ROGU-195013 format. One record per residue (C-alpha): x, y, z; residue in three letters; residue number from 1. Coordinates in steps of 0.1 Angstrom, whole numbers. Example, Ala and Ser with C-alpha at 12.3 -4.5 7.8 and 13.67 -1.06 7.14 Angstrom:
<domars>
+-------+-------+-------+------+-----+
|    xx |    yy |    zz | type | seq |
+-------+-------+-------+------+-----+
|   123 |   -45 |    78 |  ALA |   1 |
|   137 |   -11 |    71 |  SER |   2 |
+-------+-------+-------+------+-----+
</domars>
This chain:
<domars>
+-------+-------+-------+------+-----+
|    xx |    yy |    zz | type | seq |
+-------+-------+-------+------+-----+
|  3951 |  3306 |   128 |  MET |   1 |
|  3917 |  3308 |   112 |  LYS |   2 |
|  3917 |  3271 |   103 |  VAL |   3 |
|  3926 |  3263 |   140 |  SER |   4 |
|  3898 |  3285 |   153 |  VAL |   5 |
|  3873 |  3270 |   129 |  ILE |   6 |
|  3884 |  3235 |   138 |  THR |   7 |
|  3881 |  3242 |   175 |  SER |   8 |
|  3846 |  3257 |   170 |  PHE |   9 |
|  3835 |  3226 |   150 |  LEU |  10 |
|  3849 |  3203 |   177 |  MET |  11 |
|  3830 |  3222 |   204 |  VAL |  12 |
|  3798 |  3219 |   183 |  CYS |  13 |
|  3802 |  3182 |   178 |  LEU |  14 |
|  3809 |  3176 |   214 |  ILE |  15 |
|  3778 |  3196 |   224 |  GLY |  16 |
|  3757 |  3178 |   198 |  GLN |  17 |
|  3769 |  3144 |   212 |  ALA |  18 |
|  3761 |  3155 |   247 |  GLU |  19 |
|  3725 |  3163 |   237 |  ASN |  20 |
|  3720 |  3132 |   215 |  THR |  21 |
|  3705 |  3102 |   232 |  PRO |  22 |
|  3724 |  3069 |   232 |  PRO |  23 |
|  3718 |  3048 |   202 |  ALA |  24 |
|  3691 |  3021 |   208 |  PRO |  25 |
|  3704 |  2986 |   215 |  ILE |  26 |
|  3681 |  2959 |   202 |  GLY |  27 |
|  3660 |  2940 |   205 |  PRO |  28 |
|  3636 |  2969 |   213 |  LEU |  29 |
|  3600 |  2970 |   225 |  PRO |  30 |
|  3571 |  2983 |   205 |  GLN |  31 |
|  3555 |  3013 |   221 |  PRO |  32 |
|  3524 |  2992 |   229 |  LYS |  33 |
|  3547 |  2968 |   248 |  GLN |  34 |
|  3561 |  2996 |   269 |  VAL |  35 |
|  3526 |  3008 |   278 |  GLU |  36 |
|  3515 |  2972 |   286 |  TRP |  37 |
|  3545 |  2968 |   310 |  GLN |  38 |
|  3535 |  3001 |   327 |  LYS |  39 |
|  3502 |  2985 |   337 |  MET |  40 |
|  3522 |  2961 |   360 |  GLU |  41 |
|  3492 |  2943 |   376 |  THR |  42 |
|  3459 |  2932 |   361 |  TYR |  43 |
|  3432 |  2906 |   368 |  ALA |  44 |
|  3423 |  2873 |   352 |  PHE |  45 |
|  3388 |  2859 |   355 |  VAL |  46 |
|  3379 |  2822 |   353 |  HIS |  47 |
|  3342 |  2816 |   353 |  TYR |  48 |
|  3320 |  2791 |   335 |  GLY |  49 |
|  3305 |  2756 |   338 |  LEU |  50 |
|  3335 |  2745 |   358 |  ASN |  51 |
|  3324 |  2769 |   385 |  THR |  52 |
|  3291 |  2751 |   390 |  PHE |  53 |
|  3305 |  2715 |   385 |  ASN |  54 |
|  3334 |  2717 |   409 |  ASP |  55 |
|  3359 |  2711 |   381 |  SER |  56 |
|  3391 |  2726 |   367 |  GLU |  57 |
|  3391 |  2711 |   332 |  TRP |  58 |
|  3356 |  2702 |   321 |  GLY |  59 |
|  3351 |  2675 |   294 |  TYR |  60 |
|  3327 |  2696 |   273 |  GLY |  61 |
|  3297 |  2675 |   282 |  ASP |  62 |
|  3283 |  2694 |   312 |  ALA |  63 |
|  3247 |  2707 |   308 |  ASP |  64 |
|  3248 |  2745 |   300 |  PRO |  65 |
|  3218 |  2749 |   324 |  LYS |  66 |
|  3241 |  2743 |   354 |  THR |  67 |
|  3255 |  2778 |   348 |  PHE |  68 |
|  3231 |  2795 |   373 |  ASN |  69 |
|  3245 |  2824 |   393 |  PRO |  70 |
|  3222 |  2836 |   420 |  SER |  71 |
|  3232 |  2873 |   420 |  ARG |  72 |
|  3258 |  2879 |   394 |  MET |  73 |
|  3274 |  2914 |   395 |  ASP |  74 |
|  3301 |  2922 |   369 |  VAL |  75 |
|  3304 |  2957 |   382 |  GLU |  76 |
|  3314 |  2943 |   416 |  GLN |  77 |
|  3342 |  2924 |   398 |  TRP |  78 |
|  3356 |  2955 |   382 |  VAL |  79 |
|  3352 |  2976 |   413 |  GLN |  80 |
|  3372 |  2950 |   433 |  THR |  81 |
|  3399 |  2950 |   406 |  PHE |  82 |
|  3402 |  2987 |   406 |  LYS |  83 |
|  3404 |  2989 |   444 |  GLN |  84 |
|  3432 |  2963 |   442 |  ALA |  85 |
|  3452 |  2985 |   419 |  GLY |  86 |
|  3446 |  2964 |   388 |  MET |  87 |
|  3448 |  2983 |   355 |  LYS |  88 |
|  3428 |  2958 |   334 |  GLY |  89 |
|  3411 |  2924 |   333 |  VAL |  90 |
|  3414 |  2894 |   310 |  ILE |  91 |
|  3383 |  2872 |   309 |  ILE |  92 |
|  3382 |  2835 |   300 |  VAL |  93 |
|  3357 |  2838 |   271 |  ALA |  94 |
|  3360 |  2801 |   264 |  LYS |  95 |
|  3379 |  2775 |   285 |  HIS |  96 |
|  3388 |  2740 |   273 |  HIS |  97 |
|  3353 |  2727 |   277 |  ASP |  98 |
|  3341 |  2749 |   248 |  GLY |  99 |
|  3314 |  2768 |   267 |  PHE | 100 |
|  3314 |  2804 |   257 |  THR | 101 |
|  3304 |  2833 |   279 |  LEU | 102 |
|  3291 |  2853 |   249 |  TRP | 103 |
|  3262 |  2843 |   226 |  PRO | 104 |
|  3284 |  2828 |   199 |  SER | 105 |
|  3264 |  2821 |   168 |  SER | 106 |
|  3289 |  2794 |   159 |  LEU | 107 |
|  3280 |  2770 |   187 |  THR | 108 |
|  3249 |  2761 |   208 |  ASP | 109 |
|  3272 |  2755 |   238 |  TYR | 110 |
|  3270 |  2791 |   249 |  ASN | 111 |
|  3257 |  2814 |   276 |  ILE | 112 |
|  3222 |  2817 |   261 |  THR | 113 |
|  3216 |  2780 |   268 |  ARG | 114 |
|  3224 |  2785 |   305 |  SER | 115 |
|  3200 |  2793 |   334 |  SER | 116 |
|  3214 |  2828 |   337 |  TYR | 117 |
|  3189 |  2856 |   331 |  ASN | 118 |
|  3210 |  2887 |   335 |  GLY | 119 |
|  3212 |  2920 |   315 |  PRO | 120 |
|  3208 |  2917 |   277 |  LYS | 121 |
|  3231 |  2929 |   250 |  ASN | 122 |
|  3219 |  2950 |   220 |  LYS | 123 |
|  3205 |  2919 |   204 |  ASP | 124 |
|  3185 |  2910 |   234 |  GLY | 125 |
|  3207 |  2881 |   246 |  LYS | 126 |
|  3226 |  2875 |   278 |  VAL | 127 |
|  3263 |  2883 |   272 |  ASP | 128 |
|  3288 |  2883 |   300 |  VAL | 129 |
|  3315 |  2899 |   278 |  LEU | 130 |
|  3292 |  2928 |   269 |  ALA | 131 |
|  3286 |  2933 |   306 |  GLU | 132 |
|  3323 |  2933 |   313 |  LEU | 133 |
|  3330 |  2958 |   285 |  ARG | 134 |
|  3304 |  2982 |   299 |  LYS | 135 |
|  3318 |  2979 |   334 |  ALA | 136 |
|  3354 |  2983 |   323 |  CYS | 137 |
|  3345 |  3015 |   304 |  ASP | 138 |
|  3326 |  3028 |   334 |  LYS | 139 |
|  3355 |  3023 |   359 |  TYR | 140 |
|  3384 |  3029 |   335 |  GLY | 141 |
|  3399 |  2995 |   333 |  LEU | 142 |
|  3413 |  2979 |   301 |  LYS | 143 |
|  3398 |  2946 |   288 |  MET | 144 |
|  3413 |  2915 |   274 |  GLY | 145 |
|  3401 |  2880 |   264 |  VAL | 146 |
|  3413 |  2844 |   266 |  TYR | 147 |
|  3400 |  2820 |   240 |  LEU | 148 |
|  3412 |  2785 |   245 |  SER | 149 |
|  3425 |  2768 |   214 |  PRO | 150 |
|  3416 |  2735 |   228 |  TRP | 151 |
|  3379 |  2726 |   228 |  ASP | 152 |
|  3365 |  2694 |   243 |  ARG | 153 |
|  3330 |  2700 |   231 |  ASN | 154 |
|  3336 |  2705 |   194 |  HIS | 155 |
|  3331 |  2672 |   174 |  ALA | 156 |
|  3357 |  2682 |   148 |  GLU | 157 |
|  3385 |  2690 |   172 |  TYR | 158 |
|  3417 |  2675 |   157 |  GLY | 159 |
|  3405 |  2682 |   121 |  HIS | 160 |
|  3407 |  2712 |    98 |  GLN | 161 |
|  3370 |  2720 |   103 |  ALA | 162 |
|  3377 |  2729 |   139 |  TYR | 163 |
|  3406 |  2752 |   131 |  VAL | 164 |
|  3383 |  2771 |   107 |  ASP | 165 |
|  3357 |  2773 |   134 |  TYR | 166 |
|  3382 |  2786 |   159 |  TYR | 167 |
|  3394 |  2813 |   135 |  HIS | 168 |
|  3358 |  2824 |   130 |  LYS | 169 |
|  3352 |  2824 |   167 |  GLN | 170 |
|  3383 |  2845 |   174 |  LEU | 171 |
|  3372 |  2870 |   147 |  THR | 172 |
|  3339 |  2873 |   164 |  ASP | 173 |
|  3356 |  2881 |   197 |  LEU | 174 |
|  3381 |  2907 |   184 |  VAL | 175 |
|  3355 |  2926 |   164 |  THR | 176 |
|  3326 |  2929 |   188 |  ASN | 177 |
|  3339 |  2939 |   222 |  TYR | 178 |
|  3358 |  2971 |   217 |  GLY | 179 |
|  3395 |  2977 |   222 |  PRO | 180 |
|  3414 |  2948 |   238 |  LEU | 181 |
|  3447 |  2953 |   255 |  PHE | 182 |
|  3457 |  2916 |   255 |  GLU | 183 |
|  3446 |  2884 |   238 |  VAL | 184 |
|  3456 |  2853 |   258 |  TRP | 185 |
|  3465 |  2820 |   241 |  LEU | 186 |
|  3480 |  2788 |   255 |  ASP | 187 |
|  3490 |  2753 |   243 |  GLY | 188 |
|  3470 |  2732 |   268 |  ALA | 189 |
|  3454 |  2702 |   253 |  ASN | 190 |
|  3455 |  2675 |   281 |  GLY | 191 |
|  3486 |  2658 |   267 |  GLY | 192 |
|  3470 |  2638 |   239 |  ASP | 193 |
|  3442 |  2662 |   234 |  GLY | 194 |
|  3409 |  2650 |   249 |  TYR | 195 |
|  3379 |  2662 |   228 |  TYR | 196 |
|  3342 |  2657 |   226 |  GLY | 197 |
|  3315 |  2648 |   252 |  GLY | 198 |
|  3324 |  2611 |   246 |  ALA | 199 |
|  3358 |  2618 |   262 |  ARG | 200 |
|  3376 |  2605 |   232 |  GLU | 201 |
|  3412 |  2613 |   225 |  THR | 202 |
|  3431 |  2626 |   194 |  ARG | 203 |
|  3467 |  2637 |   191 |  LYS | 204 |
|  3475 |  2670 |   175 |  ILE | 205 |
|  3507 |  2688 |   165 |  ASP | 206 |
|  3505 |  2716 |   190 |  ARG | 207 |
|  3530 |  2738 |   171 |  ARG | 208 |
|  3512 |  2737 |   137 |  ASN | 209 |
|  3477 |  2724 |   141 |  TYR | 210 |
|  3460 |  2757 |   151 |  TYR | 211 |
|  3479 |  2778 |   125 |  ASN | 212 |
|  3491 |  2804 |   150 |  PHE | 213 |
|  3504 |  2827 |   123 |  PRO | 214 |
|  3469 |  2830 |   110 |  LYS | 215 |
|  3456 |  2835 |   146 |  ILE | 216 |
|  3481 |  2863 |   151 |  HIS | 217 |
|  3471 |  2880 |   118 |  SER | 218 |
|  3434 |  2879 |   128 |  ILE | 219 |
|  3441 |  2895 |   161 |  ILE | 220 |
|  3464 |  2922 |   148 |  LEU | 221 |
|  3442 |  2931 |   119 |  GLU | 222 |
|  3413 |  2940 |   142 |  HIS | 223 |
|  3432 |  2948 |   174 |  GLN | 224 |
|  3466 |  2963 |   164 |  PRO | 225 |
|  3472 |  2976 |   199 |  GLN | 226 |
|  3466 |  2942 |   216 |  ALA | 227 |
|  3494 |  2923 |   232 |  ILE | 228 |
|  3493 |  2886 |   222 |  ILE | 229 |
|  3502 |  2862 |   250 |  PHE | 230 |
|  3515 |  2827 |   246 |  SER | 231 |
|  3546 |  2807 |   256 |  ASP | 232 |
|  3564 |  2825 |   228 |  GLY | 233 |
|  3545 |  2857 |   224 |  GLY | 234 |
|  3547 |  2875 |   201 |  PRO | 235 |
|  3536 |  2903 |   225 |  GLY | 236 |
|  3545 |  2888 |   258 |  CYS | 237 |
|  3555 |  2853 |   271 |  ARG | 238 |
|  3544 |  2829 |   298 |  TRP | 239 |
|  3570 |  2830 |   327 |  VAL | 240 |
|  3571 |  2792 |   327 |  GLY | 241 |
|  3553 |  2786 |   360 |  ASN | 242 |
|  3520 |  2793 |   376 |  GLU | 243 |
|  3535 |  2806 |   409 |  HIS | 244 |
|  3539 |  2842 |   398 |  GLY | 245 |
|  3577 |  2840 |   400 |  GLU | 246 |
|  3600 |  2855 |   374 |  ALA | 247 |
|  3636 |  2845 |   373 |  GLY | 248 |
|  3668 |  2863 |   381 |  ILE | 249 |
|  3680 |  2875 |   357 |  PRO | 250 |
|  3649 |  2881 |   336 |  ASN | 251 |
|  3656 |  2892 |   300 |  TRP | 252 |
|  3628 |  2906 |   279 |  SER | 253 |
|  3641 |  2887 |   249 |  PHE | 254 |
|  3634 |  2854 |   232 |  LEU | 255 |
|  3648 |  2838 |   201 |  ARG | 256 |
|  3622 |  2844 |   174 |  LYS | 257 |
|  3601 |  2815 |   162 |  ASN | 258 |
|  3618 |  2791 |   186 |  GLU | 259 |
|  3592 |  2791 |   214 |  VAL | 260 |
|  3556 |  2782 |   207 |  TYR | 261 |
|  3524 |  2774 |   228 |  PRO | 262 |
|  3530 |  2741 |   246 |  GLY | 263 |
|  3568 |  2746 |   244 |  TYR | 264 |
|  3584 |  2718 |   264 |  PRO | 265 |
|  3614 |  2737 |   277 |  ASN | 266 |
|  3593 |  2761 |   298 |  ASN | 267 |
|  3621 |  2766 |   324 |  GLN | 268 |
|  3638 |  2788 |   298 |  GLU | 269 |
|  3609 |  2812 |   299 |  LEU | 270 |
|  3616 |  2822 |   335 |  LYS | 271 |
|  3647 |  2841 |   326 |  THR | 272 |
|  3642 |  2846 |   288 |  GLY | 273 |
|  3670 |  2842 |   263 |  HIS | 274 |
|  3700 |  2866 |   269 |  PRO | 275 |
|  3709 |  2862 |   232 |  ASP | 276 |
|  3673 |  2866 |   221 |  GLY | 277 |
|  3666 |  2887 |   190 |  ASP | 278 |
|  3629 |  2897 |   197 |  THR | 279 |
|  3614 |  2917 |   226 |  TRP | 280 |
|  3590 |  2893 |   243 |  ILE | 281 |
|  3587 |  2902 |   280 |  PRO | 282 |
|  3574 |  2879 |   308 |  ALA | 283 |
|  3539 |  2878 |   323 |  GLU | 284 |
|  3535 |  2860 |   356 |  CYS | 285 |
|  3501 |  2843 |   359 |  ASP | 286 |
|  3489 |  2830 |   393 |  VAL | 287 |
|  3456 |  2823 |   410 |  SER | 288 |
|  3446 |  2839 |   443 |  ILE | 289 |
|  3433 |  2804 |   452 |  ARG | 290 |
|  3449 |  2769 |   446 |  PRO | 291 |
|  3425 |  2764 |   416 |  GLY | 292 |
|  3417 |  2786 |   387 |  TRP | 293 |
|  3379 |  2781 |   390 |  PHE | 294 |
|  3359 |  2785 |   422 |  TYR | 295 |
|  3357 |  2756 |   447 |  HIS | 296 |
|  3339 |  2761 |   481 |  PRO | 297 |
|  3365 |  2739 |   498 |  LYS | 298 |
|  3392 |  2764 |   489 |  GLU | 299 |
|  3376 |  2793 |   508 |  ASP | 300 |
|  3402 |  2787 |   536 |  SER | 301 |
|  3431 |  2786 |   511 |  LYS | 302 |
|  3430 |  2821 |   496 |  VAL | 303 |
|  3464 |  2837 |   494 |  LYS | 304 |
|  3470 |  2862 |   521 |  THR | 305 |
|  3477 |  2899 |   514 |  PRO | 306 |
|  3513 |  2893 |   525 |  GLU | 307 |
|  3516 |  2863 |   501 |  GLN | 308 |
|  3503 |  2884 |   472 |  LEU | 309 |
|  3528 |  2912 |   481 |  ALA | 310 |
|  3556 |  2886 |   479 |  ASP | 311 |
|  3544 |  2876 |   444 |  ILE | 312 |
|  3543 |  2913 |   434 |  TYR | 313 |
|  3580 |  2916 |   443 |  TYR | 314 |
|  3588 |  2884 |   425 |  GLN | 315 |
|  3570 |  2894 |   393 |  SER | 316 |
|  3568 |  2932 |   388 |  VAL | 317 |
|  3599 |  2935 |   410 |  GLY | 318 |
|  3618 |  2912 |   386 |  ARG | 319 |
|  3609 |  2929 |   352 |  ASN | 320 |
|  3576 |  2911 |   346 |  ALA | 321 |
|  3539 |  2918 |   349 |  THR | 322 |
|  3516 |  2903 |   375 |  PHE | 323 |
|  3483 |  2886 |   362 |  LEU | 324 |
|  3463 |  2877 |   393 |  LEU | 325 |
|  3434 |  2853 |   387 |  ASN | 326 |
|  3400 |  2857 |   405 |  PHE | 327 |
|  3378 |  2826 |   404 |  PRO | 328 |
|  3342 |  2841 |   403 |  ILE | 329 |
|  3320 |  2822 |   428 |  ASP | 330 |
|  3287 |  2806 |   423 |  ARG | 331 |
|  3268 |  2837 |   432 |  GLU | 332 |
|  3285 |  2854 |   403 |  GLY | 333 |
|  3308 |  2876 |   424 |  ARG | 334 |
|  3344 |  2880 |   435 |  VAL | 335 |
|  3342 |  2861 |   468 |  ASN | 336 |
|  3344 |  2884 |   498 |  ALA | 337 |
|  3376 |  2868 |   511 |  ILE | 338 |
|  3394 |  2872 |   477 |  ASP | 339 |
|  3383 |  2908 |   475 |  SER | 340 |
|  3394 |  2918 |   509 |  ALA | 341 |
|  3428 |  2901 |   505 |  ASN | 342 |
|  3434 |  2916 |   471 |  ALA | 343 |
|  3425 |  2952 |   483 |  VAL | 344 |
|  3448 |  2948 |   514 |  ARG | 345 |
|  3476 |  2935 |   491 |  PHE | 346 |
|  3475 |  2968 |   472 |  ARG | 347 |
|  3475 |  2988 |   504 |  GLN | 348 |
|  3507 |  2970 |   515 |  ILE | 349 |
|  3525 |  2977 |   483 |  ILE | 350 |
|  3514 |  3014 |   483 |  ASP | 351 |
|  3526 |  3016 |   519 |  GLU | 352 |
|  3559 |  2999 |   512 |  ASP | 353 |
|  3567 |  3022 |   483 |  LEU | 354 |
|  3550 |  3054 |   494 |  ARG | 355 |
|  3579 |  3078 |   499 |  THR | 356 |
|  3611 |  3079 |   478 |  ASN | 357 |
|  3638 |  3087 |   503 |  LEU | 358 |
|  3663 |  3096 |   475 |  LEU | 359 |
|  3642 |  3125 |   463 |  ARG | 360 |
|  3661 |  3149 |   486 |  LYS | 361 |
|  3694 |  3131 |   486 |  ALA | 362 |
|  3725 |  3146 |   468 |  LYS | 363 |
|  3733 |  3124 |   438 |  VAL | 364 |
|  3766 |  3122 |   419 |  THR | 365 |
|  3777 |  3100 |   390 |  ALA | 366 |
|  3810 |  3086 |   378 |  SER | 367 |
|  3803 |  3100 |   343 |  SER | 368 |
|  3775 |  3118 |   325 |  VAL | 369 |
|  3766 |  3120 |   289 |  ARG | 370 |
|  3757 |  3157 |   291 |  GLY | 371 |
|  3735 |  3181 |   311 |  LYS | 372 |
|  3704 |  3167 |   295 |  LYS | 373 |
|  3713 |  3133 |   309 |  TYR | 374 |
|  3722 |  3144 |   344 |  SER | 375 |
|  3721 |  3119 |   374 |  ALA | 376 |
|  3694 |  3142 |   388 |  LYS | 377 |
|  3670 |  3126 |   363 |  ASN | 378 |
|  3671 |  3095 |   385 |  LEU | 379 |
|  3649 |  3110 |   411 |  THR | 380 |
|  3628 |  3135 |   393 |  ASP | 381 |
|  3598 |  3111 |   390 |  GLY | 382 |
|  3596 |  3115 |   352 |  LYS | 383 |
|  3595 |  3085 |   329 |  TRP | 384 |
|  3611 |  3100 |   299 |  ASP | 385 |
|  3642 |  3116 |   316 |  THR | 386 |
|  3672 |  3094 |   324 |  TYR | 387 |
|  3708 |  3094 |   334 |  TRP | 388 |
|  3731 |  3082 |   306 |  ALA | 389 |
|  3768 |  3077 |   302 |  THR | 390 |
|  3788 |  3087 |   271 |  PRO | 391 |
|  3793 |  3065 |   241 |  ASP | 392 |
|  3818 |  3038 |   248 |  GLY | 393 |
|  3812 |  3040 |   286 |  VAL | 394 |
|  3793 |  3008 |   295 |  ASN | 395 |
|  3801 |  3009 |   333 |  THR | 396 |
|  3795 |  3034 |   360 |  GLY | 397 |
|  3782 |  3042 |   394 |  GLU | 398 |
|  3759 |  3067 |   411 |  VAL | 399 |
|  3760 |  3077 |   448 |  THR | 400 |
|  3732 |  3091 |   469 |  PHE | 401 |
|  3741 |  3110 |   500 |  THR | 402 |
|  3715 |  3118 |   527 |  PHE | 403 |
|  3715 |  3149 |   549 |  LYS | 404 |
|  3714 |  3126 |   580 |  LYS | 405 |
|  3715 |  3089 |   587 |  PRO | 406 |
|  3684 |  3073 |   570 |  THR | 407 |
|  3668 |  3039 |   574 |  LYS | 408 |
|  3660 |  3020 |   542 |  ILE | 409 |
|  3649 |  2984 |   533 |  ASP | 410 |
|  3637 |  2986 |   497 |  ARG | 411 |
|  3655 |  2998 |   465 |  LEU | 412 |
|  3638 |  3002 |   431 |  LEU | 413 |
|  3656 |  3006 |   398 |  LEU | 414 |
|  3643 |  3012 |   363 |  GLN | 415 |
|  3659 |  3012 |   328 |  GLU | 416 |
|  3646 |  3034 |   300 |  TYR | 417 |
|  3635 |  3004 |   280 |  ILE | 418 |
|  3625 |  3022 |   248 |  PRO | 419 |
|  3662 |  3023 |   241 |  LEU | 420 |
|  3667 |  2986 |   251 |  GLY | 421 |
|  3675 |  2965 |   281 |  GLN | 422 |
|  3712 |  2970 |   288 |  ARG | 423 |
|  3723 |  2963 |   323 |  VAL | 424 |
|  3736 |  2928 |   328 |  ARG | 425 |
|  3745 |  2931 |   364 |  ARG | 426 |
|  3745 |  2957 |   392 |  PHE | 427 |
|  3756 |  2959 |   428 |  VAL | 428 |
|  3744 |  2980 |   458 |  VAL | 429 |
|  3765 |  2992 |   487 |  GLU | 430 |
|  3757 |  3013 |   518 |  ALA | 431 |
|  3781 |  3035 |   538 |  PHE | 432 |
|  3779 |  3021 |   573 |  ILE | 433 |
|  3803 |  3025 |   602 |  ASP | 434 |
|  3827 |  3045 |   581 |  GLY | 435 |
|  3830 |  3021 |   552 |  LYS | 436 |
|  3812 |  3008 |   521 |  TRP | 437 |
|  3794 |  2975 |   529 |  GLN | 438 |
|  3774 |  2954 |   504 |  PRO | 439 |
|  3736 |  2952 |   508 |  ILE | 440 |
|  3723 |  2916 |   509 |  ASP | 441 |
|  3688 |  2912 |   493 |  PRO | 442 |
|  3689 |  2875 |   499 |  GLY | 443 |
|  3689 |  2868 |   461 |  GLU | 444 |
|  3712 |  2876 |   432 |  PRO | 445 |
|  3712 |  2913 |   420 |  PHE | 446 |
|  3708 |  2901 |   384 |  GLY | 447 |
|  3697 |  2926 |   357 |  ASN | 448 |
|  3671 |  2953 |   356 |  ILE | 449 |
|  3648 |  2959 |   326 |  GLY | 450 |
|  3616 |  2978 |   332 |  TYR | 451 |
|  3617 |  2975 |   370 |  LYS | 452 |
|  3637 |  2957 |   396 |  ARG | 453 |
|  3629 |  2959 |   433 |  ILE | 454 |
|  3652 |  2947 |   461 |  LEU | 455 |
|  3640 |  2939 |   496 |  ARG | 456 |
|  3665 |  2936 |   525 |  PHE | 457 |
|  3669 |  2938 |   562 |  THR | 458 |
|  3666 |  2975 |   573 |  ALA | 459 |
|  3698 |  2994 |   574 |  ILE | 460 |
|  3707 |  3029 |   586 |  GLU | 461 |
|  3731 |  3047 |   563 |  THR | 462 |
|  3744 |  3081 |   551 |  THR | 463 |
|  3750 |  3070 |   515 |  SER | 464 |
|  3739 |  3045 |   490 |  ILE | 465 |
|  3761 |  3035 |   460 |  LYS | 466 |
|  3748 |  3016 |   429 |  VAL | 467 |
|  3774 |  3002 |   406 |  SER | 468 |
|  3769 |  2989 |   371 |  PHE | 469 |
|  3799 |  2967 |   362 |  PRO | 470 |
|  3784 |  2950 |   332 |  GLU | 471 |
|  3761 |  2965 |   305 |  SER | 472 |
|  3753 |  2959 |   268 |  ARG | 473 |
|  3760 |  2996 |   260 |  GLY | 474 |
|  3760 |  3031 |   276 |  PRO | 475 |
|  3738 |  3031 |   307 |  LEU | 476 |
|  3702 |  3045 |   305 |  CYS | 477 |
|  3686 |  3045 |   340 |  ILE | 478 |
|  3655 |  3066 |   345 |  ASN | 479 |
|  3646 |  3059 |   381 |  ASN | 480 |
|  3663 |  3048 |   413 |  ILE | 481 |
|  3643 |  3050 |   446 |  ALA | 482 |
|  3648 |  3039 |   482 |  ALA | 483 |
|  3621 |  3032 |   507 |  TYR | 484 |
|  3616 |  3022 |   543 |  PHE | 485 |
|  3587 |  2998 |   545 |  ALA | 486 |
|  3595 |  2987 |   581 |  ASN | 487 |
|  3581 |  2952 |   578 |  ARG | 488 |
+-------+-------+-------+------+-----+
</domars>
């Protein structure tokens, strides 16, 4: 009898312990800094340099530095615009392919001090656009990142080891002199055969090995351990494989380690990631608010509308990626008024679309629950670190939300608790209409979830919504489900 009582007591304790223990993580897993980076969701890109004043996209490295001559440059205006547009940070092109640097690099004469710009001076008494941006970001609470093009058409030794040594020194200068950086942006562009020098000569390089990317990564992480490193293959985040701002469905936050590199030819794989990947490398969607990346007066009539930018948000952030929106600074040295107005209105549209979670007051039930700590009520409490979870061995399930009265909805948002891994392979949504469950049609595959998935569909009026998870890599860990009525 005593043994039976003791055994029963131990079983109850074990069951209780299991109910209060989180599901085991399922790799690959994000680093904490990758989670915080994904929470930023939208941030700005700035392309500005000699190309701006020479009506060019890819300069040859032979333009006169004096042509850089903004009439009323205002870096604070940039940052104020980005903040009003809901951006959480800004990545500036410190050096593009032409080799011209926006800071007073001591390693090259092809820099901002040789321009006609006579703006604020840094602590050494020199004009320095990066120092201005650092000051503005700190003032308005935005994070700062940098892009340093590995390709350099101005440097005479490009294609030889001497240039690689130069690039590593230049990178070290950047990551040690401008405070904390949230992202360092790299790419594999080199014009196919790799144009270099003012003479417009060509030299072929091995994109994968020439720059010594492992060394580049070590330099960045030594001095900026919290920085996310961007390239086709990460290691912090990956290019989405296009410049339209469109992530794939599904979109996995995984890549196979060391397979993808800057200039990777199979870029179509990057849109969806590798479902069998072994490393957490989520997607970043880069796109310009104009057709070009640098400012061109003829494109003033071709700025993306607020509605187009909202579509890109849903196709990037709404598909488990981040949204990097480029602003070509104009020849005055400002974010153009058209670009600014459209970006701010875009943010207003998103805020209006997703203002009120209609599920907050709905009754929620789940097919199974891991324990009280992991109740389905966690789905609508607005807290990041609480989530609904199913018991070990239960990799499928469904949750149902019941409204007090018929309710119109046309948006549905779902989030997984990604610190424990990306798990859901597929989900399905149904609405109770005319006395029966009917599938919702978002006009695209449901796919998977990850950090965030947002569905848009024709407005429906319903008394209940049911979300089913028929395929998952492990017990479900969903921390947010929200429904909205955008009415547009």
